[in-house]
PLY file of the C-alpha trace (Angstrom):
ply
format ascii 1.0
element vertex 105
property float x
property float y
property float z
element edge 104
property int vertex1
property int vertex2
end_header
137.14 164.50 -218.95
138.46 162.26 -221.81
139.78 163.87 -224.29
138.61 163.60 -227.91
139.73 160.90 -230.29
139.63 161.93 -233.63
137.20 160.49 -235.79
136.41 161.07 -239.81
133.66 162.80 -240.12
133.40 164.36 -236.71
133.72 168.31 -236.24
136.18 169.91 -233.66
137.22 173.46 -232.68
140.88 174.28 -231.62
141.86 177.81 -230.35
138.31 179.42 -232.11
139.09 177.77 -235.22
136.26 174.91 -236.38
137.54 171.83 -238.09
136.13 168.74 -239.51
138.75 165.46 -239.34
139.06 164.16 -242.97
141.13 161.38 -243.51
143.33 159.60 -240.07
146.64 157.39 -241.70
147.25 155.13 -238.37
150.65 154.21 -240.58
151.83 157.10 -240.28
150.10 158.30 -237.12
148.83 161.41 -238.86
145.20 163.44 -239.00
143.99 165.10 -241.68
142.07 168.34 -240.98
139.95 170.43 -243.32
139.38 174.11 -241.28
135.85 176.08 -242.13
137.43 177.70 -244.78
138.48 174.85 -246.80
142.51 175.01 -245.58
143.32 171.25 -245.47
146.63 170.69 -242.90
147.77 167.70 -241.54
148.35 166.90 -237.67
150.80 164.42 -235.68
148.66 162.07 -233.31
151.19 163.34 -231.04
150.13 167.14 -231.75
146.44 166.12 -231.23
146.80 164.31 -228.15
149.08 167.65 -226.77
146.35 169.61 -227.73
143.75 167.51 -225.71
145.93 167.81 -223.01
146.21 171.64 -223.31
142.08 171.31 -223.26
143.04 173.49 -226.05
140.90 171.12 -228.43
137.10 169.86 -227.75
134.41 168.15 -230.03
132.24 170.83 -231.70
128.51 170.12 -233.47
129.23 170.65 -237.44
128.67 174.20 -238.65
124.85 175.36 -239.63
126.42 177.53 -242.66
128.18 175.00 -244.66
129.17 178.39 -247.31
132.89 178.67 -245.60
134.39 176.13 -247.83
132.53 176.95 -250.85
133.26 180.15 -252.52
129.96 181.28 -252.96
128.82 185.20 -253.41
125.68 185.47 -252.53
123.69 188.83 -252.67
121.23 189.45 -250.36
118.53 190.38 -252.63
119.12 187.06 -254.78
117.85 185.10 -251.63
115.71 182.12 -251.97
111.60 182.82 -252.34
109.30 180.55 -251.18
111.18 178.48 -249.61
113.15 176.57 -252.43
116.59 177.31 -253.97
117.19 179.71 -257.03
118.38 177.02 -258.85
115.63 174.40 -258.56
113.46 177.40 -259.62
115.18 178.22 -262.70
114.73 173.90 -263.56
110.65 174.39 -263.24
108.85 173.75 -266.30
107.21 176.47 -268.63
104.14 176.18 -270.25
103.20 174.69 -273.64
101.59 177.00 -274.92
101.91 178.07 -278.37
103.11 174.57 -279.42
101.35 172.34 -281.83
101.92 168.87 -281.45
100.45 167.50 -284.55
102.34 170.40 -287.15
103.67 168.95 -289.87
108.06 168.83 -289.96
0 1
1 2
2 3
3 4
4 5
5 6
6 7
7 8
8 9
9 10
10 11
11 12
12 13
13 14
14 15
15 16
16 17
17 18
18 19
19 20
20 21
21 22
22 23
23 24
24 25
25 26
26 27
27 28
28 29
29 30
30 31
31 32
32 33
33 34
34 35
35 36
36 37
37 38
38 39
39 40
40 41
41 42
42 43
43 44
44 45
45 46
46 47
47 48
48 49
49 50
50 51
51 52
52 53
53 54
54 55
55 56
56 57
57 58
58 59
59 60
60 61
61 62
62 63
63 64
64 65
65 66
66 67
67 68
68 69
69 70
70 71
71 72
72 73
73 74
74 75
75 76
76 77
77 78
78 79
79 80
80 81
81 82
82 83
83 84
84 85
85 86
86 87
87 88
88 89
89 90
90 91
91 92
92 93
93 94
94 95
95 96
96 97
97 98
98 99
99 100
100 101
101 102
102 103
103 104
């Protein structure tokens, strides 16, 4: 099986931890990774290859739940209604009842 090559924007799993490659520095031979919880670390290309040889590193699909790296607390009863996000509902237009556009200033 071929070792997964690091690619910016791709997701990987190592020892159960999910992370994304966010930058590759060819000059320094380093890979910057961001774990699902938001932690950013730098890994040497040699370490990447060693993890691949040990079969400790594998490609992965991106997470379905993106709240891991976002500091958001959502209350269970504050979920979206009718399939729309709650902030979209706050942006809905209100009726213009009671407004007289011909009122003198």
